[in-house]
Structure formats: structure tokens, C-alpha cells
N, C-alpha and C positions, 0 to 999 in steps of 0.2 A: 609568542609573537605580540607585537605592539597592537592593541585594539584600534588605535587611531589610524595606523597604517592599513589595517584590514578594512577599515571603513573607506579609506581612499581607494583600495583595490575594488571594492564593491561599487563605489561611485563611478569608476572608470568603466566597469562592465555595464552598468545600467545606462550610462550616457553614450557609450560607444566611441568615445574619443577623450583624449586627455584635456583638450581645450574645453569641451562642454562640461566635463567633470569638474575641472578647476573652478569654473564659473558657478556650478551648482553648489559646491561646498565651500566656496569663498576662500580658496588658497591659490597661491601662484602655481602656474603650470610646472615650473622647475621644481618646486617643493613636492608636487604631486608625483612627478616623474621619479624623483629620488625615493619617495616612499615605496612606490611599486617596485623599483629596482632592488631596494633592500629586502623586500618581502620575497622577490624572486630568488635573490641570492640565498636567503635563509631556507626557502623551500627546495632549492636545488634544481629548479626547472622554470622555463618561461611560462608565465600565466597568459600572456597575450601575443597574438601575431599582429605586428604593426603593418598597416597598409596606408596608402595615400588618403583614402576616404575614412579612415578610422581604425579601430582595433577590434579584434575578435578573440575570444577565449580559445586557448589551445585545448587539446583533448584532456591533458592532465590539469590544465588550468580550470576547466569547467567544473570538475568535481571539487577542487580546492575553493573556488570562488563561491560555489553553492553553499558549502559548509561555512565559509567565512561570513556569508550573508546571514545564515542562521545565528551565528555567534554574535554578530553585530546587532541583530534584532533582539536577541536575548539580553544583551547588555543595555540596550535602549529600554526594553521592557522592565528590566531590573531597576533602572534609574527612575522610571515613571512610577513603578509600584512603591519604591522607597519614598518618593516625594508625596505620594497620595496616602501613604500609611497603610496600604493593603498588606494582608498576611501573605508573605512571599511564597511560602510553600504550597499554598492552596489557591493561588490566583489564576492558574492556567492548567489545563489538562490537555496534553498532546497524545492522541491515540492513533497508532498506525494499524491498518487492516490489510491483510494480504490473503489471497489475491485481491486485486481491485474490485472484482465482481461481487465480493462479499461485504461491501460497505453497509448494506442494509441490515447487517447483523446488529448494528447499534441503534436502529431506528426507534426502538422502544426504550432502550436503556438510557440514552443521553438526556431525554426530557426529564426522566426521574432524577438524574444527577443534578440537573439545573434546578429542580424543585428543592433539593437539599442544599445546594450552594448557589444561590441566585446571582452572585457577582462573579461566578466562575466564567472564564473564557475558554472555550473548547476549540481545539484545532484537530480536525480529523483528516488524516492523509491515507493514501493507498498506494501500494507499490508491489514489486516482486518480492519474494521471500528473502533472497540474499540481500537485497537493498534494504528491506525493512529490518532485518536482523542487525545489519551494520548501523542503521539509524539508532536502534536501541542501545547498541554498544557505545555509540558516541554520545548518547543522551540527547539526541536530536528529537526523540519522542520519549514519552514517559511509560507508555504501555503498548504492547503489541498483541494483537489478536490474529491468529492464523493457524495453519495446520500444525498439530502437536508434534509429529515426528521431527520436523525440521527445527522447531523451537527447542525441543528437549535436548538436542545435540549440543546446545550452548550451556556449559556448566556455570557460567557467570550469571545466569538468569534465575529468578524465582518464578516457578511455573505453576499455574493453577489449571486444572483440567476443566473443560467445559463440555456441555452436552454435544455429542457428535452431530455433524451436519449432514443430513441426508441429501443425496443427490439423485437425479433421474436424468434420462436421456430424452431429447426431443428432436423432432424433424419437421420439415415443412409439410404442409398439406399436400397430398398426392405423392409423397415419397414412396419408393418401392416397399419399404418396410411397413407402411401403413396397411398393406394387404395381409400382414401376418398378425393374427390376434395376440399371440405371445411369442415374439421373436426371441431367438436364442442368442447368447453372447457371440457365437460364431457368425451369426448373421450381421452383427454390428461391425465385425472386423473387416468386412468387404468394402466399407465406406470410410471416407475421411472423417476425422473427429476433431472437435474444438474443445480445448480445456482452458480454464481461466488462468492457470499458472502451472508450471511443471511441478510445483510443490503439491498440487492436487493429485498428481500421478503417484500416489503412494505405492509401495511394493505390493500391498494387499490388493489394491484396486487393479494394478497391472496384472497381477496373478489371475484375478477373476476374468479380466478382459482378454488377455493374450496368453495365459498359461505360463507366464514367466514374470519375474519381479521388475523387469525393465521394459520400456517401450521398444518394440521390435524396430529394427532399422527400416524394414519394408513398410511400416505403418505411416500413412500420411496424417500428420498431426499438426493442427494449428494451435498456437498459444495466443489467445485473445483475451486480454485483461478487461477490456471494455465490453460490458454485457450487450449494449445496444449494437455494437459492431459485430459481435458474435451472432446475434439474431439475424442481422442482415446477410451474413455469410450463409447461415443455415437456410434462410428463406430463398436465397438465390442459387442454391446448389444441393447436392445430395449429402452434404456434411451433416454429421450428427453432433448436436450440441449438448452441453450439460447445464443443469439448472437446479436450484433448490427444490427438494421434494415438495415443498409447500406450494409450488406453482401448479400442482395438480388441481388446486382449488381456485386458481386465478382464471376467471372466465374470460377476461380480456386477452390474456395470453393464449388461451385455448382457441380463440377465434382464428388465430394465425398459425398455430403450431399443434402438432400431435405429440403427446408424451407417450413414449414407448413403455409397455408393461414388461420392463426388465428390472429385476431386483439386484442391487449391489450393496455392499457394506457401506455404511456411512463414513464420512471423513472425520477422524478424531481432531478436535479443536482444543486450543489452549489460549490462555492469556498470561502474559509474562511482563515482569519489570526487572530492572537491573538490581542484582542482590547487593551491590556495593552501596546503594543509596536507600535511605528510609523512604517508604512510599508516603505520599501526602494523603490527607483525609479523602479528597475526591478520588484518588487512585484506589484506595481501599474500598470505598463505597461502590465504584464501578465493578471491581472484581467481585464483590459480594452480590451485586445485582445479577451479573452474568452467570455466576456460579449457581444461584438459587432458582433462576427462572429461565426456561428455554425461549429466549426472546426472538429467535429467528423462526419460531414455528408459524407465525402469522405475518411475517414481514412482506411476503409477496403479495398480500392482499391490500397493502397500504397504498 
């Protein structure tokens, strides 16, 4: 697809109308309309819904435009890097983390990477596991950190094993389970649960919790990727939340919540990159750092 026409599509989406977009990128409205129409013909579906007050991305168009925007940004960055003489392979590091609640995994590693590569530009994103895997396949990110079982199912990735991520369960102060010094797994099953992502619900963890490798249909389960939102739900109800085991030492967290003394197997983690492309020096360095040191052991106290 023509990069200039992709840029035109992105401009229309950002401006909300063909008129505003044509002024923003300094081309005629007829030329802009033609570019978008040709891209829609090539894609095989409409990118925008036309209305009197402007345009809105269609459901299919939204995913297409979002990826087009990343491609346009990459091309613009490539041009800027070339003009400035930067080493293209190591000028940027894009890291995806899933589930979103585990972004703190890189709190200690990223500053070390910047000390090794002072001119590096880091882009850290977070998303659901299916979305993050697709981003790595599309080369929208360079590295993916997340639950090992889901990542290892992709045979096109080079995968490095990381130290497992310990989790524990927490509840609001005054929750009925607070009266039990050592609640059993069966006690937890009587209450709603909140997980950061379905990828955290590994067969091993589900077997421990429910005696079967999948989430029972009768279990009320919330999937909340934003940790602060999960905390609010736990604080306002009898929902049981999950958090890094390191939060047992977080005194600020313990002022509002009680961590249950229930032991479960840790979540296996991995970091991966696409096998088709040679990893850049910053990518190799980050993999080495995360493999050699358990950086999430103290992140909750930061």
C-alpha cells in the first residue's frame, strides 16, 4: 500500500473530517478523498462512516487505521533517524507487557538499559495477551513480556524463560475471609474473583483453584487489566483480587487490604522476539538483564 495514502487515511481519522484533514496536510479535498477511496478499495472494506458532521472509523477500519498510524510513525522515525545519522537498529526499543497490571516488571530493568544506551528511545505498551502477540507478529513491538504458556504456543518467536511471577490473593479490610487465619482454596471459590488477564488463568492455577483446568461457568470472574480499577472493585465488594507476591511487604497497600495466606504456584513468565528478525543490541541487553535478575521481586515497594 502506498505510504502517502496511508498518511492521508491517518490524517482523516485524526481530524475527524476530510475538510479539516485536507487543510492539515495541505492537499485538496478531492485528492484526499481519492486517496482514501483507493485504500478502501485495496483493503476491501470501508474505513470510515460518513456523516454530516464528519467521519468515524468503522469497526474494521479502526484496527486498520491504528496499524496504519504505527506504520506512518515508523516511516517518519526512519526518515528522522537517517537524517540525524543515528544507528537505526538500536535507536528505539518497543516493549509490550501483558497483562497490563504487570508493567512494573520493567521498573528496574529499563533504567539499566538507558544507562547502556543513553540515546535509546523506549516505548512501553501494555495489552491483552492475544493483542500483544499479534503486535509482535506484526513487528509493532520488538519484545513481549508475559505469561510463558501463551507465548510459547507461537512457533515464530524466540522465547527466553524468566523467573516465575509469584501471585497472592487480597481482599478488603473486614472481608469475611479475614476471620480465617488460613483460608482454604474452597473458601475462595465462594466469592467473585478479579484477574488481570485471562492469560493469567493458566490450567495449573485453575486446577488449584477449581479442581479443573478451565474457569467454571458458575464462577463469577472479572478481568480487570488496570490494577487501580481492580483495587477499587475489591475495596467496594467481596471480590478477591490478585497481586504480586511482593506486595506482602508493601505497607501502604496493607493499610487498605488484607493479603490472604493461601499458597498457589507462581505464573511462568517469558520474554520473546520475532525469530525472523535479528535482535538489536538493546533488545539483547534487556533479555540478558531480565534473565539474570529477578527484577520484579521488589517492584511493589517502588
